[in-house]
Each structure stands twice: as C-alpha cells, then as structure tokens.
ROSE-4610 file (N, C-alpha, C; in Angstrom, 1 decimal, always signed):
// ROSE-4610
residu = [X/X/X/X/X/X/X/X/X/X/X/X/X/X/X/X/X/X/X/X/X/X/X/X/X/X/X/X/X/X/X/X/X/X/X/X/X/X/X/X/X/X/X/X/X/X/X/X/X/X/X/X/X/X/X/X/X/X/X/X/X/X/X/X/X/X/X/X/X/X/X/X/X/X/X/X/X/X/X/X/X/X/X/X/X/X/X/X/X/X/X/X/X/X/X/X/X/X/X/X/X/X/X/X/X/X/X/X/X/X/X/X/X/X/X/X/X/X/X/X/X/X/X/X/X/X/X/X/X/X/X/X/X/X/X/X/X/X/X/X/X/X/X/X/X/X/X/X/X/X/X/X/X/X/X/X/X/X/X/X/X/X/X/X/X/X/X/X/X/X/X/X/X/X/X/X/X/X/X/X/X/X/X/X/X/X/X/X/X/X/X/X/X/X/X/X/X/X/X/X/X/X/X/X/X/X/X/X/X/X/X/X/X/X/X/X/X/X/X/X/X/X/X/X/X/X/X/X/X/X/X/X/X/X/X/X/X/X/X/X/X/X/X/X/X/X/X/X/X/X/X/X/X/X/X/X/X/X/X/X/X/X/X/X/X/X/X/X/X/X/X/X/X/X/X/X/X/X/X/X/X/X/X/X/X/X/X/X/X/X/X/X/X/X/X/X/X/X/X/X/X/X/X/X/X/X/X/X/X/X/X/X/X/X/X/X/X/X/X/X/X/X/X/X/X/X/X/X/X/X/X/X/X/X/X/X/X/X/X/X/X/X/X/X/X/X/X/X/X/X/X/X/X/X/X/X/X/X/X/X/X/X/X/X/X/X/X/X/X/X/X/X/X/X/X/X/X/X/X/X/X/X/X/X/X/X/X/X/X/X/X/X/X/X/X/X/X/X/X/X/X/X/X/X/X/X/X/X/X/X/X/X/X/X/X/X/X/X/X/X/X/X/X/X/X/X/X/X/X/X/X/X/X/X/X/X/X/X/X/X/X/X/X/X]
num = [1/1/1/2/2/2/3/3/3/4/4/4/5/5/5/6/6/6/7/7/7/8/8/8/9/9/9/10/10/10/11/11/11/12/12/12/13/13/13/14/14/14/15/15/15/16/16/16/17/17/17/18/18/18/19/19/19/20/20/20/21/21/21/22/22/22/23/23/23/24/24/24/25/25/25/26/26/26/27/27/27/28/28/28/29/29/29/30/30/30/31/31/31/32/32/32/33/33/33/34/34/34/35/35/35/36/36/36/37/37/37/38/38/38/39/39/39/40/40/40/41/41/41/42/42/42/43/43/43/44/44/44/45/45/45/46/46/46/47/47/47/48/48/48/49/49/49/50/50/50/51/51/51/52/52/52/53/53/53/54/54/54/55/55/55/56/56/56/57/57/57/58/58/58/59/59/59/60/60/60/61/61/61/62/62/62/63/63/63/64/64/64/65/65/65/66/66/66/67/67/67/68/68/68/69/69/69/70/70/70/71/71/71/72/72/72/73/73/73/74/74/74/75/75/75/76/76/76/77/77/77/78/78/78/79/79/79/80/80/80/81/81/81/82/82/82/83/83/83/84/84/84/85/85/85/86/86/86/87/87/87/88/88/88/89/89/89/90/90/90/91/91/91/92/92/92/93/93/93/94/94/94/95/95/95/96/96/96/97/97/97/98/98/98/99/99/99/100/100/100/101/101/101/102/102/102/103/103/103/104/104/104/105/105/105/106/106/106/107/107/107/108/108/108/109/109/109/110/110/110/111/111/111/112/112/112/113/113/113/114/114/114/115/115/115/116/116/116/117/117/117/118/118/118/119/119/119/120/120/120/121/121/121/122/122/122/123/123/123/124/124/124/125/125/125/126/126/126/127/127/127/128/128/128/129/129/129/130/130/130/131/131/131/132/132/132/133/133/133/134/134/134/135/135/135/136/136/136/137/137/137/138/138/138/139/139/139/140/140/140/141/141/141/142/142/142/143/143/143/144/144/144/145/145/145/146/146/146/147/147/147/148/148/148]
x = [+50.4/+51.4/+52.2/+53.4/+54.3/+54.8/+54.8/+55.3/+56.7/+57.6/+59.0/+59.0/+60.0/+60.1/+60.3/+61.1/+61.3/+59.9/+59.2/+57.9/+56.9/+56.9/+56.0/+56.3/+57.6/+58.0/+57.6/+57.8/+57.4/+55.9/+55.1/+53.6/+53.2/+53.8/+53.5/+53.9/+55.1/+55.6/+54.6/+54.2/+53.3/+52.0/+51.4/+50.2/+50.3/+51.4/+51.7/+51.7/+52.4/+52.5/+51.2/+50.3/+49.0/+48.1/+48.3/+47.5/+47.9/+49.2/+49.6/+49.2/+49.3/+49.0/+47.5/+46.6/+45.2/+44.6/+44.9/+44.3/+44.9/+46.2/+46.8/+46.1/+45.8/+45.1/+43.7/+43.1/+41.7/+41.7/+42.7/+42.8/+43.1/+43.7/+44.0/+42.9/+41.6/+40.4/+40.2/+39.3/+39.0/+40.2/+40.1/+41.2/+41.1/+42.3/+42.4/+42.5/+41.4/+41.3/+41.2/+42.3/+42.3/+41.3/+40.5/+39.6/+40.2/+40.5/+41.1/+40.1/+40.7/+39.8/+40.4/+39.7/+40.2/+40.0/+40.8/+40.7/+40.6/+39.6/+39.4/+39.1/+39.1/+38.8/+37.3/+37.0/+35.5/+34.9/+33.6/+32.9/+33.0/+33.2/+33.3/+34.8/+35.7/+37.2/+37.5/+38.2/+38.5/+39.9/+40.8/+42.3/+43.0/+44.4/+45.3/+45.1/+44.8/+44.5/+45.8/+46.9/+48.2/+48.6/+48.5/+48.8/+48.0/+46.8/+45.9/+46.4/+46.7/+47.1/+48.4/+49.3/+50.7/+50.7/+49.6/+49.6/+49.2/+50.2/+49.9/+49.4/+48.3/+47.7/+47.6/+48.1/+48.0/+47.9/+47.7/+47.7/+46.7/+45.4/+44.4/+43.7/+43.7/+43.0/+42.4/+41.3/+40.6/+40.6/+40.8/+40.8/+40.5/+40.2/+40.0/+41.4/+41.7/+42.9/+42.4/+42.4/+41.8/+40.3/+39.8/+38.4/+38.1/+39.1/+39.0/+39.2/+38.6/+38.9/+40.1/+41.0/+42.2/+42.2/+42.8/+42.9/+44.4/+44.8/+46.2/+46.2/+47.0/+47.1/+48.5/+49.1/+50.4/+50.2/+50.9/+50.8/+52.2/+52.3/+53.6/+53.3/+54.0/+53.9/+54.8/+54.3/+55.0/+55.4/+55.0/+55.4/+56.7/+57.3/+58.5/+58.2/+57.0/+56.6/+55.9/+56.0/+55.3/+53.8/+53.0/+51.5/+50.9/+49.7/+48.8/+47.5/+47.2/+46.1/+45.0/+43.8/+42.6/+41.8/+41.8/+41.1/+39.9/+38.8/+37.6/+37.7/+37.9/+38.2/+36.9/+36.2/+34.9/+35.1/+34.2/+34.2/+32.8/+32.4/+31.1/+31.3/+30.4/+30.2/+29.0/+29.2/+28.1/+27.0/+25.8/+24.6/+24.8/+25.8/+26.1/+26.3/+26.1/+26.1/+27.5/+27.4/+28.6/+29.2/+30.6/+31.3/+32.5/+33.0/+34.1/+33.8/+32.5/+32.0/+31.7/+31.8/+31.5/+32.5/+32.2/+33.1/+34.3/+34.1/+35.1/+36.1/+35.7/+36.6/+37.7/+37.6/+38.6/+40.0/+40.9/+42.3/+43.2/+44.2/+45.2/+46.5/+47.0/+48.2/+49.2/+50.3/+51.4/+52.4/+52.8/+53.7/+54.8/+56.0/+57.1/+57.3/+58.0/+58.2/+58.9/+58.4/+58.9/+59.2/+58.3/+58.4/+57.2/+57.5/+56.4/+56.1/+54.8/+54.3/+53.4/+53.7/+52.7/+52.0/+50.7/+49.9/+49.0/+49.0/+48.2/+47.4/+46.1/+45.4/+44.3/+44.3/+43.2/+42.0/+40.9/+39.8/+38.8/+39.0/+38.2/+37.1/+36.2/+35.2/+34.0/+33.5/+32.3/+31.1/+30.3/+29.2/+28.1/+27.7/+26.6/+27.0/+28.3/+28.7/+29.6/+29.3/+30.1/+31.5/+32.6/+33.9/+34.1/+34.7/+34.9/+33.8/+32.7/+31.7/+32.3/+31.9/+32.6/+32.6/+33.8/+33.9/+33.6/+32.6/+32.2/+32.8/+33.2/+33.8/+34.8/+35.9/+36.9/+37.0/+36.4/+36.3/+36.6/+37.8/+38.1/+38.1/+37.9/+37.9/+38.9/+39.5/+40.3/+39.4/+39.3/+38.5/+39.3/+40.6/+41.4/+42.9/+43.8/+45.2/+45.7/+46.5/+47.1/+48.6/+49.2/+50.6/+51.2/+52.4/+53.0/+52.8]
y = [-97.0/-96.0/-95.8/-95.8/-95.7/-94.3/-93.6/-92.2/-92.3/-91.6/-91.6/-91.0/-91.4/-90.9/-89.4/-88.8/-87.3/-86.6/-87.1/-86.5/-86.7/-87.9/-88.1/-87.2/-87.0/-86.1/-84.7/-84.2/-82.9/-82.7/-83.6/-83.5/-83.5/-84.3/-84.3/-83.0/-82.5/-81.2/-80.1/-80.1/-79.0/-79.1/-80.3/-80.4/-79.9/-80.2/-79.8/-78.3/-77.7/-76.2/-75.6/-76.1/-75.6/-75.8/-76.9/-77.2/-76.2/-75.8/-74.8/-73.4/-73.0/-71.7/-71.3/-72.3/-72.0/-71.5/-72.2/-71.6/-70.3/-70.0/-68.7/-67.7/-67.9/-67.0/-66.7/-67.7/-67.5/-66.7/-66.8/-66.1/-64.6/-64.3/-62.9/-62.0/-62.5/-61.6/-60.9/-59.9/-59.2/-58.4/-58.2/-57.4/-56.0/-55.5/-54.2/-53.1/-52.4/-51.3/-50.0/-49.3/-48.1/-47.0/-46.4/-45.4/-44.1/-43.2/-41.9/-41.1/-40.3/-39.5/-38.2/-37.5/-36.2/-36.1/-35.4/-35.3/-33.8/-33.4/-32.0/-31.9/-30.6/-30.4/-30.6/-31.1/-31.3/-29.9/-29.9/-28.6/-28.2/-29.1/-28.9/-28.9/-28.6/-28.7/-27.9/-28.5/-27.8/-28.0/-27.6/-27.8/-26.6/-26.7/-25.6/-25.2/-23.9/-23.4/-23.4/-23.0/-22.9/-24.3/-25.3/-26.7/-27.2/-26.8/-27.2/-26.6/-25.3/-24.5/-25.1/-25.5/-25.9/-27.5/-28.2/-29.6/-29.9/-30.5/-31.0/-32.4/-32.6/-34.0/-34.4/-35.6/-36.1/-37.6/-38.1/-39.6/-40.3/-39.7/-40.3/-41.4/-42.6/-43.7/-44.7/-45.3/-46.4/-47.6/-48.8/-50.0/-51.2/-52.3/-53.5/-54.2/-54.7/-55.4/-56.7/-57.8/-59.1/-58.8/-59.0/-58.7/-57.5/-56.6/-55.3/-54.1/-53.0/-51.8/-51.1/-50.7/-50.0/-48.6/-47.7/-46.3/-45.9/-45.1/-44.6/-43.1/-42.4/-41.0/-40.6/-39.7/-39.1/-37.7/-37.5/-36.2/-35.6/-34.3/-33.5/-32.4/-32.5/-31.5/-30.3/-29.1/-27.9/-27.2/-27.6/-27.0/-27.5/-26.7/-27.0/-27.8/-28.4/-29.2/-30.4/-31.5/-32.7/-32.4/-33.1/-32.9/-34.3/-34.3/-35.5/-35.1/-35.8/-35.5/-36.5/-36.0/-36.9/-37.0/-38.1/-38.3/-39.3/-38.8/-39.7/-40.3/-41.7/-42.3/-42.7/-41.7/-41.9/-42.5/-43.4/-43.9/-44.5/-44.5/-45.1/-46.3/-47.2/-48.4/-48.2/-48.5/-48.3/-49.2/-48.6/-49.3/-50.0/-49.5/-50.0/-49.0/-47.7/-46.7/-46.2/-45.3/-44.6/-45.5/-45.6/-46.3/-45.5/-45.9/-45.2/-43.9/-43.7/-42.4/-42.5/-43.7/-43.8/-43.2/-42.9/-42.4/-43.3/-44.6/-45.6/-45.7/-45.1/-45.2/-44.2/-43.1/-42.1/-42.6/-42.1/-42.5/-41.3/-41.6/-40.6/-40.9/-39.9/-40.1/-39.1/-39.5/-38.6/-38.4/-37.1/-36.7/-35.8/-36.2/-35.4/-34.0/-33.1/-31.8/-31.8/-31.1/-31.0/-32.3/-33.3/-34.6/-35.0/-36.1/-36.7/-38.1/-38.4/-39.7/-40.3/-41.5/-42.3/-43.2/-42.9/-43.6/-44.6/-45.9/-46.9/-47.6/-47.8/-48.5/-49.4/-50.6/-51.5/-51.1/-50.7/-50.2/-51.2/-52.5/-53.5/-53.9/-54.8/-55.2/-54.3/-53.6/-52.8/-53.7/-53.3/-54.1/-54.2/-55.5/-55.8/-55.7/-55.7/-55.5/-56.7/-57.2/-58.3/-57.8/-58.5/-58.1/-57.9/-56.8/-56.6/-55.7/-55.4/-54.5/-53.2/-52.6/-51.4/-50.2/-49.6/-48.4/-47.3/-46.4/-45.4/-44.0/-43.9/-42.6/-42.8/-42.0/-42.1/-40.6/-40.3/-38.9/-38.7/-39.1/-38.9/-37.4/-37.1/-35.7/-35.6/-34.4/-34.1/-33.4/-34.0/-33.4/-32.4/-32.7/-31.7/-32.1/-31.1/-31.4/-30.8/-31.6/-31.2/-31.0/-30.1/-29.9/-30.8/-31.4/-32.2/-33.7]
z = [-80.9/-81.1/-79.8/-79.8/-78.6/-78.6/-77.4/-77.3/-76.6/-77.2/-76.7/-75.3/-74.5/-73.1/-73.1/-73.9/-73.8/-74.2/-75.1/-75.5/-74.3/-73.7/-72.6/-71.4/-71.2/-70.1/-70.4/-71.6/-72.0/-71.9/-72.3/-72.1/-70.7/-69.8/-68.4/-67.8/-68.1/-67.6/-68.0/-69.3/-69.8/-69.1/-68.8/-68.1/-66.7/-66.1/-64.7/-64.6/-65.5/-65.5/-65.7/-66.6/-66.8/-65.6/-64.9/-63.6/-62.5/-62.5/-61.5/-61.9/-63.2/-63.6/-63.6/-63.9/-64.0/-62.7/-61.5/-60.3/-59.9/-60.2/-60.0/-60.8/-62.0/-62.9/-62.4/-61.9/-61.4/-60.1/-59.3/-58.0/-58.3/-59.4/-59.7/-59.7/-59.9/-59.8/-61.1/-61.1/-62.3/-62.9/-64.2/-64.8/-64.3/-63.9/-63.4/-64.5/-64.7/-65.6/-64.8/-64.7/-63.8/-64.3/-63.4/-63.7/-63.2/-64.1/-63.6/-62.8/-61.9/-61.0/-60.7/-59.8/-59.3/-57.8/-57.1/-55.7/-55.4/-54.6/-54.3/-52.8/-52.3/-50.9/-50.7/-49.6/-49.2/-49.1/-49.3/-49.0/-47.6/-46.7/-45.3/-44.8/-45.7/-45.4/-44.1/-43.2/-41.9/-41.5/-42.4/-42.1/-42.5/-42.5/-42.8/-44.2/-44.4/-45.8/-46.6/-46.0/-46.8/-47.2/-46.3/-46.6/-47.8/-47.9/-49.0/-50.3/-50.2/-51.3/-51.9/-51.1/-51.5/-51.7/-51.6/-51.8/-53.3/-54.0/-55.3/-55.3/-56.1/-56.2/-57.7/-57.9/-59.3/-59.3/-60.5/-60.7/-59.8/-59.8/-59.0/-59.8/-59.3/-60.0/-59.0/-59.5/-58.7/-59.7/-59.1/-59.9/-59.0/-59.7/-58.9/-58.8/-57.6/-57.3/-56.6/-57.4/-56.9/-56.7/-55.5/-55.2/-54.4/-54.4/-53.6/-54.5/-54.2/-54.9/-54.3/-55.2/-54.8/-55.3/-54.4/-54.8/-54.8/-55.8/-55.8/-56.1/-55.3/-55.4/-55.2/-55.9/-55.7/-55.1/-53.9/-53.3/-53.3/-53.4/-53.3/-52.3/-51.2/-50.1/-50.4/-50.5/-50.8/-49.5/-48.4/-47.1/-46.6/-45.7/-45.0/-43.7/-43.6/-42.5/-42.9/-42.1/-42.3/-42.2/-43.0/-43.0/-42.9/-42.4/-42.4/-43.1/-44.2/-45.0/-44.7/-44.4/-44.1/-45.3/-45.9/-47.2/-47.0/-47.6/-47.8/-49.1/-49.2/-50.5/-51.3/-51.7/-52.4/-53.8/-54.2/-55.6/-55.8/-57.1/-57.5/-58.3/-58.1/-58.9/-59.8/-61.1/-62.1/-61.6/-61.4/-61.0/-59.6/-58.8/-57.5/-56.4/-56.8/-55.7/-55.3/-54.3/-53.8/-52.7/-52.7/-51.7/-51.2/-50.0/-49.4/-48.7/-48.5/-48.0/-46.5/-45.9/-44.5/-43.5/-42.3/-41.3/-41.1/-41.1/-40.9/-42.1/-43.2/-44.4/-44.5/-43.6/-43.6/-43.6/-44.4/-44.5/-44.1/-43.2/-42.8/-43.6/-44.3/-45.1/-44.8/-44.3/-43.9/-45.1/-45.2/-46.3/-45.6/-45.7/-45.2/-45.8/-45.2/-45.7/-47.1/-48.0/-49.4/-50.0/-49.8/-50.3/-51.2/-51.9/-52.7/-52.1/-52.1/-51.6/-52.6/-53.0/-53.9/-52.9/-52.7/-51.8/-52.5/-52.0/-52.6/-51.4/-51.6/-50.5/-51.0/-50.5/-50.8/-49.9/-50.5/-49.7/-49.3/-49.7/-49.3/-50.4/-50.0/-50.9/-50.7/-51.8/-51.6/-51.3/-50.3/-49.8/-50.9/-51.1/-52.0/-53.5/-53.8/-55.2/-55.6/-56.8/-57.3/-57.7/-57.3/-57.7/-59.2/-59.6/-61.0/-61.6/-60.8/-61.4/-61.8/-62.9/-63.4/-62.4/-62.2/-61.4/-62.3/-62.0/-62.9/-62.5/-61.2/-60.8/-59.7/-59.7/-58.7/-58.2/-57.0/-56.6/-55.1/-54.6/-53.2/-52.9/-51.5/-51.1/-49.9/-49.8/-48.6/-47.6/-46.4/-45.4/-44.6/-44.3/-43.6/-43.8/-43.5/-43.4/-42.1/-41.4/-40.2/-40.4/-39.7/-39.7/-38.6/-38.9/-37.9/-38.0]
C-alpha cells in the first residue's frame, strides 16, 4: 500500500508535535489543585497593632507548581503608610508534616499605602516529600508588620 505525500507529511508532523508536547507535559509536574487557607497573626505577634487591624487578607491558597509548593495571598493595606508584612508561610503535607515554619522561611512582603498586593511565592521543595503529595493545610502566620 502506498501512502500519498500529503498524508505522509501530516503523519510526520503529527508525530513531531506529539514528541515535542510529551516532554513539556511531563515537565509541568503534578496537577495544581489549590488548597484554600487562612492567615492569622502569630501568637507571638510583635508589630504595629493598627496596621494589623487595618490589613485585609484574602484568597489564601497553597498548591503545587511544578515540583515546588507555591503560596498565594492577597493583601489590602488600609493605612496611609507603606507596610512590610513578615509572614511565616506554614503549610502541611498529608502524612508529611509541617513545612515553611523554619526561621529561614520568613517572607517579607511590602504593600504600598492604601494599595492591594497579590503576592505569589514558590516556597521550594519540601524536604523529604515527593512532589505532588497532597497538601492538607495552608496556614501562614503574620509574625509582625513594620511601617515604612
């Protein structure tokens, strides 16, 4: 059986497209299913009380992004001053423990006066955990807020 030139070209092009798409799909990592969370002040909060009172927090989620855990939070600063929020990005992996709680994990997030900031951060690969392991809790904490 002889295959026509246009059909042969289409088959080769389709195979080439599949060969390119497959490695790209495999590099994408685990499917990102966002886990909703809440952010609250740490029990040892040591910052400006008014800034904490006037800071709105919403859309807190943790998810896998490729082979790293990513956290997203939206902040709205109600003050007439720039603030820096010091966040401990805590999250739990099901049967994998608490992560993001180390001193080196602290994140500094600046928000301008009367502004909204959508913050996104790749937190890295959780130690000893396979990429894509279920995230069971997304619970960052605010350690302090500084003015300026």
